[in-house]
C-alpha positions in Angstrom: 2.8 2.2 -8.5 5.5 0.4 -6.5 5.0 -3.2 -7.5 8.4 -4.2 -6.2 7.0 -4.5 -2.6 3.4 -5.2 -3.8 2.3 -1.9 -2.4 -1.0 -0.6 -3.8 -3.2 2.4 -2.9 -5.4 0.1 -0.9 -2.5 -1.4 1.1 -1.1 2.1 1.6 -4.5 3.3 3.0 -4.6 0.2 5.3 -1.1 1.0 6.6 -2.1 4.6 7.3 -5.4 3.5 8.9 -3.5 1.3 11.4 
């Protein structure tokens, strides 16, 4: 999706989990 910041679905889930 947004490769500009290297954000992936997994990273997004991790951020939400925190």
